[in-house]
C-alpha positions in Angstrom: -41.5 93.3 46.3 -44.3 94.1 44.4 -45.4 93.0 40.5 -42.2 92.0 38.6 -41.5 94.2 35.4 -42.8 92.7 32.7 -40.2 93.0 29.4 -42.1 93.4 25.7 -40.7 91.0 23.2 -38.7 92.5 20.5 -38.1 89.6 18.2 -41.6 86.9 17.0 -41.8 83.2 17.6 -40.1 80.8 15.0 -42.6 78.9 13.8 -40.1 76.7 11.1 -37.8 76.8 13.6 -36.4 72.9 12.0 -37.6 73.6 8.6 -34.1 72.7 6.4 -35.5 75.5 3.5 -35.8 78.3 6.5 -32.3 76.8 8.0 -30.2 77.4 4.0 -31.9 80.7 3.8 -30.8 81.9 7.3 -28.0 80.8 6.8 -27.3 82.6 3.8 -28.5 86.0 5.5 -25.9 85.6 8.4 -23.3 84.9 5.3 -24.4 87.8 2.7 -24.7 90.5 5.8 -22.6 89.0 8.4 -24.9 89.1 11.4 -23.6 88.2 14.6 -25.9 85.8 15.2 -29.8 84.6 13.9 -31.2 86.8 16.9 -30.8 89.9 14.4 -32.8 88.1 11.5 -35.5 87.3 14.3 -35.2 91.8 15.3 -35.8 92.0 11.2 -38.7 89.9 11.6 -40.3 92.3 14.4 -40.3 94.8 12.7 -40.9 93.7 9.8 -44.1 92.3 10.7 -44.5 95.6 12.9 -44.2 97.5 9.0 -46.7 95.5 7.6 -49.2 95.5 10.7 -49.2 99.2 10.2 -50.1 98.9 6.6 -52.6 96.6 7.1 -54.8 99.2 9.7 -54.0 102.1 7.4 -55.9 99.5 4.6 -58.7 98.6 6.4 -60.4 101.7 5.2 -60.8 104.0 2.0 -60.8 107.0 4.4 -57.6 105.7 6.9 -55.9 104.2 3.2 -56.0 108.1 1.8 -55.7 109.7 5.2 -52.4 111.7 5.6 -50.9 109.7 7.9 -50.7 106.5 5.5 -49.0 108.9 2.7 -46.5 110.4 5.7 -46.3 106.2 6.3 -45.2 105.3 3.1 -42.8 108.6 2.3 -41.1 107.5 5.3 -40.3 103.7 3.9 -39.7 105.4 0.7 -36.6 107.5 2.6 -34.9 104.9 4.3 -35.1 102.5 0.8 -37.1 100.5 2.1 -39.6 101.1 -0.5 -38.8 102.1 -4.2 -39.3 105.9 -5.4 -42.0 105.1 -7.7 -43.9 103.5 -4.5 -47.4 104.9 -3.7 -49.2 102.4 -1.9 -49.8 100.5 0.8 -50.2 97.4 -0.5 -46.2 97.5 -1.9 -45.5 97.5 1.7 -46.7 94.4 2.1 -44.3 92.9 -0.3 -41.2 94.5 1.5 -38.8 91.3 1.9 -36.1 90.6 5.0 -33.8 91.2 2.2 -34.3 94.8 1.5 -34.9 95.6 5.4 -30.8 93.6 5.7 -30.0 95.9 2.4 -29.9 99.3 4.4 -27.7 98.2 7.2 -24.9 100.6 7.6 -22.5 97.7 7.1 -24.7 96.5 4.0 -24.3 100.1 3.0 -20.2 100.5 3.2 -19.7 97.0 1.3 -21.9 98.2 -1.7 -20.0 101.3 -1.5 -16.7 99.3 -2.3 -15.3 100.4 0.8 -15.0 96.9 2.5 -13.8 94.0 0.3 -16.2 91.5 2.2 -19.5 91.9 4.1 -17.8 90.9 7.6 -14.8 93.6 6.9 -17.2 96.1 6.7 -18.9 94.9 9.8 -16.2 95.2 11.7 -15.2 98.4 10.0 -18.2 99.9 11.8 -17.5 98.3 14.9 -14.1 99.5 15.9 -15.5 103.3 15.3 -14.3 103.6 11.8 -17.2 104.5 10.0 -19.2 108.0 10.2 -22.8 108.5 8.1 -23.9 112.7 8.1 -20.6 113.6 10.3 -21.4 111.4 13.2 -19.4 108.3 14.0 -22.1 105.4 14.3 -20.4 101.6 15.8 -24.0 99.5 15.3 -23.7 97.5 11.8 -27.7 96.9 11.8 -28.2 101.1 12.1 -30.8 101.7 9.0 -28.9 104.1 6.6 -31.6 106.1 4.3 -31.0 107.1 0.6 -30.0 110.3 1.3 -27.6 109.6 4.3 -26.2 107.0 2.0 -24.5 109.5 0.4 -22.3 110.3 3.4 -21.3 107.0 4.4 -17.6 107.4 4.7 -14.3 107.1 7.1 -14.0 109.5 9.8 -10.6 111.9 8.6 -8.7 110.2 11.8 -9.1 107.1 10.7 -5.9 105.3 8.5 -8.8 103.7 6.5 -9.4 106.9 5.1 -6.7 106.8 2.9 -7.4 104.8 -0.3 -4.2 103.3 -1.3 -4.7 101.4 2.5 -3.8 97.8 1.8 -7.1 96.3 4.0 -9.1 98.6 1.0 -7.6 98.2 -1.9 -4.4 95.2 -1.9 -7.0 92.4 -3.2 -8.0 93.4 -5.8 -5.2 94.3 -7.8 -4.0 90.8 -6.7 -7.4 89.3 -8.3 -6.5 91.0 -11.5 -3.0 89.8 -11.8 -3.7 86.1 -11.0 -6.2 86.3 -13.4 -4.1 88.3 -16.2 -0.9 85.7 -16.1 -3.5 82.8 -16.3 -4.8 84.5 -19.7 -1.3 84.7 -20.7 -0.2 81.7 -19.7 -3.4 79.7 -21.7 -2.0 82.1 -24.8 1.3 80.9 -24.6 0.2 77.3 -24.3 -2.6 77.7 -27.5 0.7 79.4 -29.5 3.2 76.7 -28.6 0.4 73.5 -29.7 -0.2 75.2 -33.1 3.6 75.8 -33.7 4.5 72.0 -33.2 1.5 71.3 -35.2 2.9 73.6 -38.1 6.5 72.2 -37.6 4.8 68.1 -37.4 3.1 69.0 -41.0 6.5 70.4 -42.9 
C-alpha cells in the first residue's frame, strides 16, 4: 500500500483552549466578522504566525533586513492592508493582530462599505454569489481584499441587490431613524405638556 500521505497541518495548536479571556475574545471575533466557526480563527492564527516568522527571518542580519526581498514583503502586506501606508519596518509586522487580518476579509469590507446591514448578511451575500471583486465573482467570505481592489467590491449587475432601493439594503436604517424621531417628538410634547400644567397651577 505504501506510506500514508502526511498532510501538513494548516492550523496552529490552541494553547489556551480553556482560558476564559480567550473564549470571550474569540466569541467577539465570531460575532463581529460572522465567522462560520472557530476553525477560521485557527487558520488566521496560522497565517499570522507565518507572516511573523518570515519577518523574523529577514530581521536576523542587517544584510537580509535591508534586502530587496524584505522590502518587497513589506510592500505586499501594505497592498493587502495588513500594514499602513506609512509602515517601513519589518518590526511593524510583529505588531499585526488577528483583527487586522479579519478586517481585510471580503465579508468585512462589504459590510464596512455599507452594502449589508450586518456582518452575517454580508457573509450571506458573498456565499450566494451576489458580490464581485475587480469584475470577478467571489464566493469566499474569507477572501483577502487588497486596498486597491476594495474600491471595486460591489454587487454583480445581474443581482437584485445591485438596486439601491432593495429592501435588504436600505429598509432597516429608515425604520430606525423614524423610530428615533418619533421618540424625540414624544419627549418634546411631554415636556411642553408638563410646563403648561405648571403654568396653570401657578395662575
